[in-house]
A tleap script that builds the chain and sets N, CA, C and O, in Angstrom:
source leaprc.protein.ff14SB
mol = sequence {
  NMET ARG VAL LYS CYS VAL ILE CYS ASP GLN
  ILE GLU THR ILE ASP ASN ASP SER PHE VAL
  ALA LYS ARG LEU ARG ASN ARG PRO ILE HIE
  THR TYR THR CYS LYS ASN CYS TYR ASP ARG
  ILE THR GLU ARG THR LYS VAL ARG LEU ALA
  THR GLY LYS PHE ARG ILE ASN LYS PRO VAL
  LEU ASN GLU ASP ASP CTRP
}
set mol.1.N position { 0.882 -1.062 0.075 }
set mol.1.CA position { -0.008 0.006 0.029 }
set mol.1.C position { 0.881 1.247 0.051 }
set mol.1.O position { 1.685 1.392 0.971 }
set mol.2.N position { 0.771 2.109 -0.887 }
set mol.2.CA position { 1.160 3.336 -0.973 }
set mol.2.C position { 0.595 4.441 0.214 }
set mol.2.O position { -0.608 4.492 0.468 }
set mol.3.N position { 1.414 5.164 0.791 }
set mol.3.CA position { 0.875 6.075 1.695 }
set mol.3.C position { 1.639 7.325 1.591 }
set mol.3.O position { 2.774 7.354 1.116 }
set mol.4.N position { 0.936 8.496 2.092 }
set mol.4.CA position { 1.800 9.854 2.063 }
set mol.4.C position { 1.811 10.371 3.267 }
set mol.4.O position { 0.808 10.278 3.976 }
set mol.5.N position { 2.877 10.964 3.671 }
set mol.5.CA position { 3.040 11.549 5.102 }
set mol.5.C position { 2.154 13.172 4.905 }
set mol.5.O position { 2.275 13.975 3.980 }
set mol.6.N position { 1.475 13.240 5.846 }
set mol.6.CA position { 0.694 14.385 5.841 }
set mol.6.C position { 1.398 15.734 6.254 }
set mol.6.O position { 0.854 16.836 6.172 }
set mol.7.N position { 2.736 15.494 6.730 }
set mol.7.CA position { 3.477 16.541 7.103 }
set mol.7.C position { 4.470 16.976 6.021 }
set mol.7.O position { 4.516 18.133 5.602 }
set mol.8.N position { 5.221 16.039 5.615 }
set mol.8.CA position { 6.410 16.171 4.635 }
set mol.8.C position { 5.814 15.752 3.089 }
set mol.8.O position { 6.476 16.160 2.135 }
set mol.9.N position { 4.813 15.098 2.863 }
set mol.9.CA position { 4.411 14.615 1.597 }
set mol.9.C position { 5.250 13.604 1.017 }
set mol.9.O position { 5.252 13.417 -0.200 }
set mol.10.N position { 6.002 12.901 1.855 }
set mol.10.CA position { 6.903 11.866 1.354 }
set mol.10.C position { 6.055 10.543 1.210 }
set mol.10.O position { 5.297 10.130 2.087 }
set mol.11.N position { 6.283 9.910 -0.046 }
set mol.11.CA position { 5.416 8.965 -0.275 }
set mol.11.C position { 6.186 7.511 0.175 }
set mol.11.O position { 7.319 7.272 -0.242 }
set mol.12.N position { 5.599 6.744 0.896 }
set mol.12.CA position { 6.420 5.393 1.168 }
set mol.12.C position { 5.504 4.162 1.081 }
set mol.12.O position { 4.285 4.330 1.077 }
set mol.13.N position { 5.962 3.109 1.020 }
set mol.13.CA position { 5.166 1.806 0.895 }
set mol.13.C position { 5.107 0.987 2.023 }
set mol.13.O position { 6.125 0.561 2.569 }
set mol.14.N position { 3.909 0.726 2.425 }
set mol.14.CA position { 3.894 -0.166 3.636 }
set mol.14.C position { 3.327 -1.543 3.274 }
set mol.14.O position { 2.881 -1.696 2.137 }
set mol.15.N position { 3.309 -2.469 4.072 }
set mol.15.CA position { 2.835 -3.809 3.946 }
set mol.15.C position { 1.165 -3.778 4.011 }
set mol.15.O position { 0.571 -3.261 4.956 }
set mol.16.N position { 0.597 -4.304 3.055 }
set mol.16.CA position { -0.971 -4.380 3.005 }
set mol.16.C position { -1.556 -5.006 4.328 }
set mol.16.O position { -2.610 -4.627 4.838 }
set mol.17.N position { -0.794 -5.956 4.798 }
set mol.17.CA position { -1.358 -6.609 5.914 }
set mol.17.C position { -1.049 -6.134 7.350 }
set mol.17.O position { -1.389 -6.661 8.409 }
set mol.18.N position { -0.359 -5.068 7.150 }
set mol.18.CA position { -0.073 -4.266 8.542 }
set mol.18.C position { -1.049 -3.685 9.434 }
set mol.18.O position { -2.005 -3.229 8.808 }
set mol.19.N position { -1.119 -3.563 10.555 }
set mol.19.CA position { -2.032 -2.757 11.379 }
set mol.19.C position { -2.253 -1.384 10.790 }
set mol.19.O position { -3.394 -0.935 10.673 }
set mol.20.N position { -1.246 -0.749 10.440 }
set mol.20.CA position { -1.346 0.702 9.959 }
set mol.20.C position { -2.113 0.644 8.798 }
set mol.20.O position { -2.955 1.540 8.744 }
set mol.21.N position { -2.094 -0.165 7.797 }
set mol.21.CA position { -2.619 -0.170 6.394 }
set mol.21.C position { -4.109 -0.370 6.789 }
set mol.21.O position { -4.985 0.305 6.247 }
set mol.22.N position { -4.387 -1.293 7.727 }
set mol.22.CA position { -5.741 -1.708 7.881 }
set mol.22.C position { -6.407 -0.553 8.532 }
set mol.22.O position { -7.558 -0.260 8.210 }
set mol.23.N position { -5.663 0.216 9.552 }
set mol.23.CA position { -6.301 1.302 10.037 }
set mol.23.C position { -6.656 2.343 9.005 }
set mol.23.O position { -7.750 2.901 9.083 }
set mol.24.N position { -5.880 2.617 8.129 }
set mol.24.CA position { -5.926 3.641 7.220 }
set mol.24.C position { -7.007 3.269 6.144 }
set mol.24.O position { -7.702 4.114 5.581 }
set mol.25.N position { -7.081 1.898 5.912 }
set mol.25.CA position { -8.264 1.543 4.988 }
set mol.25.C position { -9.555 1.815 5.555 }
set mol.25.O position { -10.409 2.463 4.950 }
set mol.26.N position { -9.747 1.244 6.919 }
set mol.26.CA position { -11.060 1.088 7.485 }
set mol.26.C position { -11.554 2.454 8.121 }
set mol.26.O position { -12.749 2.656 8.336 }
set mol.27.N position { -10.707 3.246 8.367 }
set mol.27.CA position { -10.904 4.736 8.905 }
set mol.27.C position { -10.244 5.734 8.363 }
set mol.27.O position { -9.183 6.109 8.861 }
set mol.28.N position { -10.775 6.323 7.247 }
set mol.28.CA position { -10.115 7.258 6.528 }
set mol.28.C position { -9.678 8.496 7.257 }
set mol.28.O position { -8.829 9.245 6.774 }
set mol.29.N position { -10.291 8.731 8.499 }
set mol.29.CA position { -9.722 9.975 9.176 }
set mol.29.C position { -8.697 9.821 9.781 }
set mol.29.O position { -8.139 10.841 10.185 }
set mol.30.N position { -8.061 8.454 10.070 }
set mol.30.CA position { -6.762 8.499 10.595 }
set mol.30.C position { -5.787 8.862 9.363 }
set mol.30.O position { -6.105 8.614 8.200 }
set mol.31.N position { -4.563 9.474 9.727 }
set mol.31.CA position { -3.646 9.956 8.755 }
set mol.31.C position { -2.286 9.202 9.054 }
set mol.31.O position { -2.141 8.577 10.104 }
set mol.32.N position { -1.325 9.282 8.117 }
set mol.32.CA position { -0.057 8.739 8.058 }
set mol.32.C position { 1.028 9.681 8.327 }
set mol.32.O position { 1.099 10.718 7.668 }
set mol.33.N position { 1.878 9.407 9.239 }
set mol.33.CA position { 3.136 10.159 9.380 }
set mol.33.C position { 4.355 9.180 9.180 }
set mol.33.O position { 4.406 8.034 9.627 }
set mol.34.N position { 5.278 9.777 8.479 }
set mol.34.CA position { 6.507 8.826 8.288 }
set mol.34.C position { 7.280 8.945 9.509 }
set mol.34.O position { 7.068 9.788 10.380 }
set mol.35.N position { 8.354 7.896 9.535 }
set mol.35.CA position { 9.046 7.726 10.951 }
set mol.35.C position { 9.801 9.004 11.258 }
set mol.35.O position { 9.891 9.416 12.415 }
set mol.36.N position { 10.352 9.641 10.214 }
set mol.36.CA position { 11.225 10.821 10.516 }
set mol.36.C position { 10.274 11.873 11.309 }
set mol.36.O position { 10.597 12.348 12.398 }
set mol.37.N position { 9.174 12.151 10.696 }
set mol.37.CA position { 8.228 13.268 11.257 }
set mol.37.C position { 7.622 12.731 12.613 }
set mol.37.O position { 7.486 13.489 13.573 }
set mol.38.N position { 7.273 11.436 12.659 }
set mol.38.CA position { 6.814 10.893 13.968 }
set mol.38.C position { 7.921 11.193 15.241 }
set mol.38.O position { 7.683 11.794 16.289 }
set mol.39.N position { 9.089 10.633 14.842 }
set mol.39.CA position { 10.322 10.951 15.711 }
set mol.39.C position { 10.251 12.286 16.149 }
set mol.39.O position { 10.136 12.573 17.340 }
set mol.40.N position { 10.327 13.276 15.071 }
set mol.40.CA position { 10.504 14.606 15.408 }
set mol.40.C position { 9.474 15.225 16.357 }
set mol.40.O position { 9.749 15.989 17.282 }
set mol.41.N position { 8.261 14.800 16.016 }
set mol.41.CA position { 7.044 15.326 16.859 }
set mol.41.C position { 7.287 14.682 18.247 }
set mol.41.O position { 7.026 15.409 19.205 }
set mol.42.N position { 7.720 13.500 18.494 }
set mol.42.CA position { 7.913 12.791 19.794 }
set mol.42.C position { 8.787 13.454 20.707 }
set mol.42.O position { 8.585 13.608 21.911 }
set mol.43.N position { 9.957 13.908 19.919 }
set mol.43.CA position { 11.117 14.561 20.490 }
set mol.43.C position { 10.669 16.081 21.124 }
set mol.43.O position { 10.931 16.506 22.249 }
set mol.44.N position { 9.984 16.693 20.144 }
set mol.44.CA position { 9.777 18.034 20.504 }
set mol.44.C position { 8.498 18.186 21.607 }
set mol.44.O position { 8.267 19.181 22.294 }
set mol.45.N position { 7.813 17.051 21.584 }
set mol.45.CA position { 6.658 17.039 22.667 }
set mol.45.C position { 7.269 16.638 23.979 }
set mol.45.O position { 6.807 17.199 24.972 }
set mol.46.N position { 8.240 15.752 24.152 }
set mol.46.CA position { 8.885 15.522 25.393 }
set mol.46.C position { 9.633 16.829 25.989 }
set mol.46.O position { 9.630 17.139 27.180 }
set mol.47.N position { 10.217 17.476 25.037 }
set mol.47.CA position { 11.016 18.792 25.423 }
set mol.47.C position { 10.005 19.664 25.845 }
set mol.47.O position { 10.242 20.367 26.827 }
set mol.48.N position { 8.743 19.760 25.192 }
set mol.48.CA position { 7.665 20.792 25.859 }
set mol.48.C position { 7.335 20.246 27.051 }
set mol.48.O position { 7.433 21.043 27.984 }
set mol.49.N position { 6.902 18.930 27.397 }
set mol.49.CA position { 6.469 18.530 28.619 }
set mol.49.C position { 7.529 18.820 29.663 }
set mol.49.O position { 7.147 19.319 30.722 }
set mol.50.N position { 8.781 18.572 29.493 }
set mol.50.CA position { 9.865 18.913 30.455 }
set mol.50.C position { 9.893 20.432 31.085 }
set mol.50.O position { 10.278 20.733 32.215 }
set mol.51.N position { 9.371 21.343 30.034 }
set mol.51.CA position { 9.366 22.622 30.589 }
set mol.51.C position { 8.445 22.931 31.768 }
set mol.51.O position { 8.692 23.854 32.545 }
set mol.52.N position { 7.567 22.281 31.863 }
set mol.52.CA position { 6.367 22.305 32.738 }
set mol.52.C position { 5.247 23.371 32.334 }
set mol.52.O position { 4.324 23.631 33.106 }
set mol.53.N position { 5.376 23.958 31.107 }
set mol.53.CA position { 4.259 24.795 30.797 }
set mol.53.C position { 3.223 24.048 29.752 }
set mol.53.O position { 2.146 24.566 29.457 }
set mol.54.N position { 3.607 22.926 29.284 }
set mol.54.CA position { 2.665 22.238 28.557 }
set mol.54.C position { 1.678 21.256 29.287 }
set mol.54.O position { 2.047 20.325 30.003 }
set mol.55.N position { 0.485 21.557 29.033 }
set mol.55.CA position { -0.412 20.571 29.656 }
set mol.55.C position { -1.326 20.043 28.740 }
set mol.55.O position { -1.742 20.739 27.815 }
set mol.56.N position { -1.740 18.695 28.926 }
set mol.56.CA position { -2.848 18.008 28.024 }
set mol.56.C position { -4.088 18.407 28.894 }
set mol.56.O position { -4.241 18.123 30.082 }
set mol.57.N position { -4.849 19.032 28.189 }
set mol.57.CA position { -6.166 19.294 28.755 }
set mol.57.C position { -7.359 18.234 28.352 }
set mol.57.O position { -7.809 18.148 27.209 }
set mol.58.N position { -7.766 17.499 29.382 }
set mol.58.CA position { -8.779 16.537 29.086 }
set mol.58.C position { -10.140 17.194 29.293 }
set mol.58.O position { -10.252 18.059 30.162 }
set mol.59.N position { -11.108 16.855 28.595 }
set mol.59.CA position { -12.629 17.368 28.657 }
set mol.59.C position { -13.105 16.918 30.014 }
set mol.59.O position { -12.708 15.826 30.421 }
set mol.60.N position { -13.937 17.663 30.779 }
set mol.60.CA position { -14.649 17.534 31.902 }
set mol.60.C position { -15.852 17.150 31.546 }
set mol.60.O position { -16.508 17.963 30.895 }
set mol.61.N position { -16.385 15.995 31.828 }
set mol.61.CA position { -17.721 15.285 31.714 }
set mol.61.C position { -18.758 15.800 32.779 }
set mol.61.O position { -18.393 15.712 33.951 }
set mol.62.N position { -19.789 16.235 32.569 }
set mol.62.CA position { -20.768 16.584 33.542 }
set mol.62.C position { -21.907 15.592 33.321 }
set mol.62.O position { -21.952 14.843 32.345 }
set mol.63.N position { -22.779 15.632 34.243 }
set mol.63.CA position { -23.731 14.626 34.314 }
set mol.63.C position { -24.796 14.845 33.131 }
set mol.63.O position { -25.519 13.949 32.696 }
set mol.64.N position { -24.783 16.114 32.696 }
set mol.64.CA position { -25.678 16.410 31.499 }
set mol.64.C position { -25.337 15.922 30.319 }
set mol.64.O position { -26.141 15.760 29.401 }
set mol.65.N position { -23.931 15.614 30.256 }
set mol.65.CA position { -23.335 15.120 28.922 }
set mol.65.C position { -23.585 13.783 28.651 }
set mol.65.O position { -23.333 13.365 27.521 }
set mol.66.N position { -24.109 12.923 29.629 }
set mol.66.CA position { -24.287 11.515 29.429 }
set mol.66.C position { -25.538 11.394 28.659 }
set mol.66.O position { -25.957 10.284 28.331 }
savepdb mol mol.pdb
quit
């Protein structure tokens, strides 16, 4: 399966039977990022977490939302 990275537009070939290929076929909302972009995002996120200024905001569910 040929896939295109959403960040750098690099085209790669992945195995048709892999989990990533199945996820992309069955749920088109999922996007593909190449290994280089994924590693770069991971690195920068870890640096941002280490500063203490980066927070992951989780939604607060009220009883009315159920």
